Structure formats: C-alpha cells, structure tokens
N, C-alpha and C positions, 0 to 999 in steps of 0.2 A: 158234199151233200149227197144223200143216198135216196134217190127216188125208189119207191116201192116197185116190185115187179108189176103190180096191177097198173100203176101209173105209166110205167115204161111201155106196157102193151097198148094202153090207151093212146099214148103219144104216137106210137108207130102206126096204129090203125088210122088215126086221124090225119097223119101227115107222113106218109111213107117216104117222100123225098128227104124230109128232115132226118129220118132215121137211117136212110140208105147212104147219106153222104154227110160230111161235116158242114157246119154253117159256113157261108161264104166268108173267106178271109177278109178281115178289115185291115186297114193301115193302122199300126200301133200309134197311139198319140204320143207326142214328144212330152216328156216330163219337164215342166217349166219351173218348178219350185224345188228348193233343197229337200223338202219333205217328200214330194212326189218322186224325185230322183232316188232317194234313199229307199222308199217303199218299193219302187220298181226294181231296184238292185236286189232286194231281198226276194221278190217274186221270181226274178230271173235266175238267181242262184239255186233256188229250190226247184224250179221248173226244168232247169238244164241238167239237174242231177238224175241219177237212175231212180226208178220207181220205188225203191225201198230204202236201204241204209243210206244212200247218197242224199236223199232229201233230209233225213234226220241229221246227217253230218253238216249240211249247209246251215241248218237251224242252230246246231251246237256251235259252229264257228261264229255265227252272228251273235249269239249270246256271249261268247268269249270276248268279242270286241266291245260289247256293252258292259263288260265287267260283271256279268250276272252268272253266279254259280249255278250249274245245272246238274242233274243226275238222271240216269236212265232207270226205267222201271219195267223190266221184262214181265210178261204175263203169258198165260195160256188159257184160252177159253174154247171149249168144245174141240179140243185137239189142234187148235190154230194158235201159233205163237207169234207174239208181236212185242214191240217195245215202245212205251210212252217216254216222253221227255218231260220232266218236272223241274221247276225252278222258282226259288223265292226271289221276288223283285225288291221288296223292302217295306218299310213302315214299322210302326210300333208292334213288337212281337206279341203283345197282350191284346191287341185290337182284333176285332172280327175280321175274318178272311174274305177277301174278294178274289175269286179265282177266274182268270181269263183263259180261254182255250180255243183251239181249232184242231182239226185233224190234218195230219201231214201226209197221209197216204193218198194214193190215186188209183184209178182203175188202169187197165192195161192199154188204153188208147190215149193218144194225144200227149200233151206235156203236163196235164193237171194244173195248168196255170190259174184258171178260174176256180176249179174244184180240186185242191183247195190251197194252192200256193198263195192265193190272194188273201184267204183268211189267216193263214199262218203269218204272212208278212204284216197283216194288221195287228196281230197280237204282239209281234216283235216291235212294231212302232209304238204301241201303247206301253209296252214294258220299258222301252227307252225313256219315254216321257215320264212315266210314273216312278221310275228310279231317280231321275233327275229332280223331280218335284213330287215327293210322296203325298199320298192322300192324308188328310188330317185325322181321319177316324177309322180307317181300314188299313190292314196290311194287304199286300198284293202278291199273288203267285200266278204263274202261268203254266199251262200244260199244252203239249202237242200230242194228240192222240194217234195211235196207230190202229189200222184195220177198221176204221169207220165204214169203209166201203164193203166190209165183210159182215156188217151187222152191228155197228157201233161197239165193237168188241173192246177197244182200248178204254173208252170212257166207262163201259160196263165193268171192266176189271177194276178200275180205280174205285168205283163205288163199292163193289163187292169185296174187295181186298182190304177195306178199312182205310181208304184215303181220307184225309182230313175233310170234314163236312164244312163247306163254306157258308158264310152268311148269304152269299149269292154267287152262282156260277153264270158267267157271261160267255156265250159261244159265238164264234164267227165262222160262217160258211158261205162262200160265194160273195166276195166283197170286191167287185171288179169293175163296175161301170154304172152309169145311170144317175138319176136325180133323187132317188128315194131310199131312205133307210127303212127296210122291212124288218120289223121287230116282232118276234114271237114272244108274247108275254101272257101269262094267265090273268094278269091284272092290268087291263088297258088304262085304268085310272090310278095305278099304283105309283109309288114314288119315282122309280126309274123311268117309267113311261112318261110321266109328267115332265121330269127333267129332260128326257130325250126330246119331247115335243118342243120345249123351250129352246134347247140347244140347236135343234134342226132349224127352227125359225131364225135364230141368231146367225146361223151359218149358211142360210139360203138353200136348205134342203127340205124335202118333204118327208113326212113320217107316216108309215102305215103300221099300226100296232094292233095286235090281237092274237088269238089262240091258233088260228088256222095258218099252217106253215109246214113246209116239207120236213120229213123226218131226218134228224141229224143228232149230234151228240148231246144236245140239251135234254133229250128224252131219257137218257140214262139216269140223269139227276131227278127229273120230275117223277119218273116212275118209282123212284125210291123215296119220294116225299121230300126231296131236297130242292130248295128254290133255284130256279134257273130261267134264263132268257136266251134268245139268240138274235143276232143281227146279220142281215145281208144288205148289200148295196147293189141295186138293180134299177132298171127303168120302171117308172110308176105304171106304165101301160102294160107291163108284163104280169103284174100280180093277179089281176082278174083272170087272165088266161090260164095261169098256173092253177089257181083255185078251181076254175071251171073244169079243167082236166081231171083234177083230183076228185071232183064230184061226178065224173062220168059225162060231163057235157063237152060238146065240141067248141074249143076256143075259136073266136073270130079270126085270130091269127096266132100261129104257134110262137110262143114267147122265145126270145133270143136265148135265154138261159137253157131251155130245153133242147135247143139246136146245138148248143156248145158243149155242155157237160156230158161226160161219158162218150165222147166222139173224138175222132182224129182232129177235129176243129178246136179242141180245147188247147189253144196255144197262146203265146204271148201277144199275138196280133190282136186278140180280142180285148186286151186289157186297156183300161183308161186310168193311167196313174194319177192324173190331175183330179179326176172325180174321186178316186180312192183317198187321196191325200185330204181332200175336203171332208170326206166321210170320217177319216181318222180324227181330224180336228173336232168334228161335231161329237163323235163318241167320247173323246177325252173330256169335252165340255160337259156332256151329259153325266159322265161318271163323277166329275168333280161337283156338279150341282147336287147329284144324288148323295154323295158323301157328306156335303155340307148340310143337306136336309136331314140326314140320319142324326147328326148331332143336335139339330134344332128339335127334332121329334123326341129325342131322349131327354132334352132339357124340359120340354113342355109336359112330359109325363111325370116329372118329379114333383 
C-alpha cells in the first residue's frame, strides 16, 4: 500500500511518536486451521526473503508447489527496472478473464509482512482454491506486481505494455488482521459489492465498500478505464481514522495500519493468520457468488 507523501506528512505531524518508532510489537497469533497455517507459511516465506528478488522467488516456489505455471515480465518505467510475475490459474480459455493481483515489493524498513506479503499470500491462497475448483464463467490469472512502492510501476507497465484487459481486476493490499473487509469499488451497489456483502454476512465479517481508499495498484487499471476493485482486511475502527487523515483531519486515534506499514514494526508479529484465513474464505465466497451472478445476468439479457 502506497500512502501519498501528503498523507505521510499529515500522519507524522499528527502523531510524531507513531512515525518516530514502530508500532508496539504484538504477540503473533497461533494459526489454528490448515488454511491459516498455509497462509501464514506463505507470508513468512515472503517476509523472510530479501526485499527484492527473494520475495519473488518465494512466490515462484509456491506457485510451483501448486502446479501453476508462471512467467516473469520485466519492465522499465521512468528509468526504473522491475519484474512482475504473471500466471494462468485455469478455467475455460474462451471465458472472460478475472485477474487477481497484489504487489510483492516492500519499502526498506521492516519485513513488509503486512505491506504486502499479506496481500501476496492471499492471492496465492485464492489461486490454490480456484485451480482446484475453477469458476464456472471466468478464467482466472494472477499477478504479483513489482515497484508498487515506487509509484505503482509494475501494474502501470502491465496496462501500458498491452497486458490482457480483464473483465475485472481484483487487488489485495494489507490483508493482515481485523474484522472488516474494506473494499474499494466505484460501484457500491454493483454485482461484486453485493456478492461481497452477502459473503461477509455468511462468514461473520463486516464489509465497508466505497470509492474512498488508499492508493495502490487498482488505480493503474481504473485510470486506464479498466474495471478494478481492491480489498484490505483491517479493523473496522481504523477506516474512519484513515479517511480522516486523508481529508486533512486529525484522527481521534492513529489507526494501527498507519503505525505498522512503512516502519520497522511491519513484522510477522502484527499478523493475525486466523483472521486472514476467515477473510480468504469470505473473498472466495464473494467471487463465486459474483461469477454465478454473471451467468444469471447474461441469461436474463437474452
């Protein structure tokens, strides 16, 4: 997740201690289900790697174990070189494309566990599930973007260099703890938002859906007129504070996410694997509901 310079300055001015030191270390929660353990293992492998090629290598090895063929896509934007990872998960090759993605890079502080090993691990978990049981009406591919922290460069390169336009791009950034799926969507009453609302209710999570959301890779798609949404998993009480700070208002309390990301405190200790596994369950449910609704809408229009 890439806070703007304006927001970073606001956060520092409003809460100097939070910017001067990492958030207080928490005790990592024990992963209690196979899904939580698998997700946490992926976060750990990515976070334990070096800040560049090592993180990509961890993702590539995981894709290998899942039997998903991947390819690298080097790019250069404004003199900065990076490498995206792209992979086809499966589904009818003639069906519309659902593209899931997250950025794999991190800033030079901390382990980048929350920002954004958590999002990358969520994409890996969904890839595993959607390969084992493909969607009925969409083929699925996944992407792991490089240099998001330098200005969304990897996703910008994909769009600019003629990457396949998806029927929908779904982004994941900061998917690490809490009780609420925060969904960036231009259509709060659109098909995926409605499917997400129903899925969250079924899985015991809250949903906050709307256009106001921190800048990350979904913007590369939306600015090019390509459909895109983004999901985060955080505490419900954090959202108002984040939006207040973006609006130049002083939050009543500095949100945890702004104390963790881009600091030395972005470590595995902040991660809640059980909450993330519940979130992955809910997102999978939402995507399957949306996919089924796509077919129903197509039939009704005939």
